[in-house]
Structures are given as C-alpha cells and as structure tokens.
C-alpha positions in Angstrom: -0.8 -16.4 16.9 2.3 -17.1 16.9 4.9 -14.2 15.7 8.0 -14.2 15.4 10.8 -10.6 15.9 13.2 -10.7 12.8 14.8 -7.7 14.4 14.6 -5.1 16.4 16.7 -1.4 16.5 16.4 1.5 18.6 15.3 4.5 16.2 14.6 7.9 16.8 13.3 6.8 20.5 10.9 4.7 18.9 11.8 1.2 18.2 11.7 -0.5 14.6 10.8 -4.4 14.3 10.6 -6.7 11.8 8.0 -9.8 11.9 7.7 -12.6 10.8 4.1 -14.9 11.1 2.2 -17.6 10.4 -0.9 -15.9 8.0 -3.9 -18.3 7.0 -4.9 -16.3 4.1 -2.0 -16.8 2.6 -1.4 -20.2 3.2 3.1 -19.1 3.8 4.7 -17.6 6.6 4.5 -13.8 5.4 6.7 -10.8 6.8 6.2 -7.4 8.3 8.3 -4.4 9.4 6.5 -1.7 11.6 8.0 1.5 13.7 6.9 2.7 16.7 7.5 5.9 17.8 8.2 7.0 21.5 5.0 7.6 23.4 3.1 7.8 27.0 2.6 4.4 28.5 -1.1 3.3 27.8 -1.2 6.0 24.8 -2.7 4.6 21.7 -1.2 5.3 18.6 -2.9 6.3 15.2 -1.6 3.8 12.6 -0.2 4.7 9.1 -0.4 1.6 6.8 2.1 1.6 3.7 1.9 -0.9 0.8 5.4 -1.0 -1.7 5.3 -2.0 -5.8 6.6 -4.7 -7.9 9.3 -6.7 -7.3 9.1 -5.3 -3.6 9.3 -6.7 0.3 8.9 -4.6 4.0 13.0 -4.1 3.0 12.6 -1.8 0.3 10.9 1.7 2.2 11.6 0.2 6.0 15.8 0.8 5.1 15.1 3.7 2.1 12.2 5.1 2.5 13.3 7.7 6.2 9.8 8.5 8.0 10.7 6.9 11.4 12.1 10.4 12.0 9.1 12.2 11.3 6.9 9.1 12.6 8.2 9.9 15.9 8.4 13.7 15.7 4.2 13.4 15.1 3.2 10.0 16.9 2.1 8.1 14.2 3.1 4.1 14.1 4.1 2.8 11.1 3.5 -1.0 9.3 4.8 -1.6 5.7 3.4 -5.3 4.5 5.1 -8.0 1.9 4.2 -7.3 -1.7 3.0 -10.6 -2.1 3.3 -14.1 -0.7 6.3 -16.3 -1.0 8.2 -19.7 -0.7 8.8 -22.4 -2.6 4.8 -24.5 -2.9 4.0 -20.4 -4.4 3.2 -19.7 -7.6 4.9 -17.2 -10.0 5.0 -16.1 -12.5 5.5 -18.8 -15.2 7.5 -16.9 -17.7 9.9 -15.3 -14.4 8.6 -12.1 -15.2 8.8 -8.6 -12.6 5.3 -7.7 -13.0 2.5 -10.9 -12.2 3.7 -13.4 -9.2 6.3 -13.7 -6.7 7.0 -9.6 -5.3 3.6 -8.7 -7.5 0.0 -9.7 -5.6 -1.5 -6.7 -6.7 -2.7 -6.6 -3.4 -6.2 -8.5 -5.0 -7.3 -12.0 -3.5 -7.0 -14.0 -6.3 -9.8 -16.2 -7.7 -8.2 -18.3 -10.8 -5.6 -21.4 -10.0 -2.9 -22.2 -9.0 -2.9 -18.3 -7.5 -6.2 -18.6 -5.9 -4.7 -21.0 -3.0 -2.0 -17.9 -1.8 -2.0 -14.9 -3.6 -5.0 -13.4 -1.3 -3.6 -9.9 -0.1 -6.5 -7.9 -0.1 -7.6 -10.5 2.8 -4.7 -10.6 4.2 -4.4 -6.8 4.4 -7.7 -5.4 5.5 -8.8 -8.0 8.0 -6.2 -10.3 9.0 -2.3 -8.4 9.4 -5.1 -5.1 10.8 -6.4 -7.8 13.9 -2.2 -9.0 14.6 -1.6 -5.8 14.4 -4.2 -4.7 16.5 -2.2 -7.9 19.3 0.8 -5.8 19.0 0.9 -2.5 19.1 -0.8 0.3 20.6 -2.8 0.6 18.0 -6.0 3.4 17.7 -7.5 1.9 15.4 -10.3 4.9 15.0 -7.2 6.6 13.3 -5.5 5.2 10.5 -4.6 5.6 6.5 -3.0 4.2 3.9 -0.5 4.7 1.5 2.1 3.2 -0.7 4.1 3.5 -4.4 3.4 2.1 -7.6 1.4 -1.0 -7.5 1.6 0.0 -3.9 -0.1 3.2 -4.3 -2.7 1.5 -7.1 -3.7 -0.9 -4.0 -3.3 2.5 -1.1 -6.3 4.2 -3.6 -8.7 0.6 -3.8 -8.2 0.4 0.2 -9.2 4.0 1.1 -12.0 4.3 -1.7 -13.2 1.1 -0.7 -13.5 1.8 2.9 -13.5 5.7 3.2 -15.7 5.0 6.7 -12.3 2.7 7.7 -8.9 5.0 6.6 -8.7 8.6 7.6 -6.3 10.0 5.0 -4.9 8.2 1.3 -2.1 8.7 -0.7 0.0 7.7 -3.3 3.8 7.8 -4.7 3.7 7.3 -8.8 0.7 5.2 -8.8 -0.9 3.0 -11.6 -4.2 4.5 -11.7 -6.2 3.1 -14.0 -5.1 -1.0 -13.4 -7.6 -1.7 -16.6 -6.3 0.3 -19.1 -2.4 -0.4 -18.6 -0.7 -3.4 -19.5 0.6 -4.2 -15.8 -2.4 -4.3 -14.5 -4.3 -5.8 -17.6 -1.2 -8.4 -17.2 -2.3 -9.0 -13.1 -5.7 -8.3 -12.9 -6.2 -11.4 -15.9 -3.8 -13.7 -14.2 -5.7 -13.2 -10.7 -8.9 -12.9 -11.7 -9.6 -14.5 -14.6 -11.2 -12.6 -17.8 -14.4 -10.5 -16.1 -13.3 -7.4 -16.8 -16.4 -6.3 -14.1 -14.7 -8.0 -11.6 -11.8 -5.9 -12.4 -13.7 -2.6 -11.3 -13.1 -2.9 -8.0 -9.5 -3.2 -8.1 -9.3 0.0 -10.4 -9.4 3.4 -9.0 -10.8 5.5 -11.5 -13.4 2.7 -12.8 -14.7 2.7 -8.2 -14.4 6.6 -8.7 -16.8 6.1 -11.6 -19.1 3.6 -10.1 -19.6 5.4 -7.1 -16.9 5.2 -4.8 -15.8 8.2 -2.6 -12.9 9.8 -0.4 -12.5 12.7 1.4 -9.3 14.1 -0.7 -6.5 12.6 -2.2 -3.3 13.4 -2.4 -0.6 11.6 -5.0 2.9 12.5 -6.1 4.3 11.2 -9.2 7.7 12.6 -10.9 7.5 14.2 -14.6 10.9 11.8 -15.7 9.1 8.8 -14.1 9.3 6.1 -16.8 6.0 4.3 -16.4 4.2 7.3 -15.9 2.4 7.7 -19.3 1.7 3.5 -20.0 1.7 2.2 -16.5 0.7 5.2 -14.5 -2.2 7.7 -15.9 -2.5 10.2 -13.5 -4.6 12.2 -15.9 -6.7 9.6 -15.7 -7.1 9.8 -11.6 -7.4 13.6 -12.4 -10.3 13.1 -14.8 -12.0 11.1 -12.5 -11.4 12.6 -9.5 -12.7 16.1 -10.7 -16.1 14.3 -12.3 -17.1 12.7 -9.2 -15.9 16.3 -6.9 -12.8 14.4 -4.8 -10.7 16.9 -4.0 -7.3 15.6 -6.0 -3.8 16.9 -4.9 -2.1 15.8 -7.5 1.3 17.5 -7.5 3.8 16.5 -10.2 7.5 16.8 -9.4 10.1 17.9 -11.6 12.8 15.7 -12.9 12.3 13.7 -10.1 11.6 9.4 -11.0 10.3 6.2 -9.8 12.7 5.4 -7.9 13.0 5.9 -3.5 15.2 9.3 -3.9 11.7 10.0 -5.0 10.0 8.7 -2.2 11.9 9.7 0.5 12.0 13.1 -0.9 8.6 13.4 -0.6 7.1 11.3 2.2 7.8 13.8 5.1 5.3 16.2 3.7 2.5 12.6 2.9 2.8 11.9 7.0 2.6 15.5 8.1 -0.5 15.1 5.5 -1.5 12.1 6.4 -1.0 13.3 10.3 -3.0 16.3 10.1 -6.1 14.3 8.9 -5.6 11.6 12.0 -5.0 13.5 14.7 -7.9 16.0 13.4 
C-alpha cells in the first residue's frame, strides 16, 4: 500500500507525522496523524488510538491535544484518524448540517445508500488502519488502547466493548454514551443503519452493556459546563449501566469545563498515564 507523507515534525524527541493513503474500505483517500516517541532501535511500543468528535479531522487533536510530551515520557505511539471519508463524490448531509455526513461518520459501517459506499469507518479503524500502522511503525499490537472525544468517545467505548481482548484500556472525554437515545445519535444511526433499531445497539455503549458486553474498567471525564451534557451526552445512563453490570467506571465530573479542547488538553495527560499503567502491566 502506498502511503504519502504529508508532514514530519520533531517534537519532544519523537516524530509527529501526518500521512495520506487510498483506503480500500472507504474508497477515498484517508488522512491520519501518528506520533512516535523516542525509543531504542528494535523496540516495540504500545499504541493509543484516538477518535475525534463531530466536525473534526485528524488535525484537531494533533494541533490542540497536548499529548506529545506525555507520550514521549511514557513511550506511547499516538494515532489519530479522520472522522469520516471525504471527497467530491462522498455524500454528505442533504441539508449541509454538521452532525451527519462529512466529518460525522459516527464510527459505523453504513448499510443505507448512498452512504454505504464510503462510510465504513468501523472496518477502516478496526481492520484497515491497524494493518497499515503495523507496517509503518514499531507497534506492539498486544498492547493497544483507545480513547476519544464526544462522537469519538462513543466510538472508543463501542469498539472497546466489542473487542475487549484487543484493547487493554479505554477512556473517553464527553462521550455520546447512549446514541440510540439522543438527537445526534438517532439522526446518525438512523441515516447510516436504517430504521431497525436492533442494528443500532452494537453502536451504543449503554445498549452493548445491557446486551452483555463487558470491559475491565473505564475512565470518563465530562465537564459540568458542557452545553451538550444533558441532551446529547447523558453520562448518567452509562454510569447506571456500568453499575448494574459491575463494570468499574471512574466517571469524573470536572467543575467549570466545557466541550472544547481546552478541556481535553487539561486532562489528556491523566488519561494517557491511566492508559500506560494498563498497557505496561
């Protein structure tokens, strides 16, 4: 597979790269970023996958996430993909809204036309991109973890619950915890997967837990000044589901913080240290 290097920048002794490749899953060019920390030759390093939120590309966390210093200290590779396929032929929201279509792939494999041709973000992230990353970087795939923000928090939780033997740790900032029950999720899951709500359940963290999915433990941060907290995120539903299923959940309500990267960057190091403790155990 041909991979184009868009940029390389030295940072904290490691290398921050941005890359583009033609995706077999989405049928489009896909761009992602990867930070590789300083390391000894021949070393294999744990990898943290980061999934971004609505309207974002790889660039949001790459430029604002403030993860590189901590990743360099802990020896973590950090990979940030895009949130959807892109290109002139890729269908978006007919009304041009921000919460569906381009920039809003919701980390599912769409089954409904015209989106089913390109919107295969689940397969891209669980199959294709890991294969590519394995070929490019010194990754120890026995030590993977995943985290994300908002729509990406939803993606991180659902992928971890669906693949508990793959990821050693999972955490989220401001996740859409129960998309089947909130406007963002109802619009996206209905548009991509159709009207059969049973098909939505494998892309809903609360529903997955209700249906028997389990994970070792979870870390979730939400800001109590987040304007989307009560209508779209609903962390209390995740808290209730985890308590009923005996899944250890550290749900931290951070005073005065909102939905932005000011919030994410403040607690990014906490999350990465939490991941490292499990990746290196």
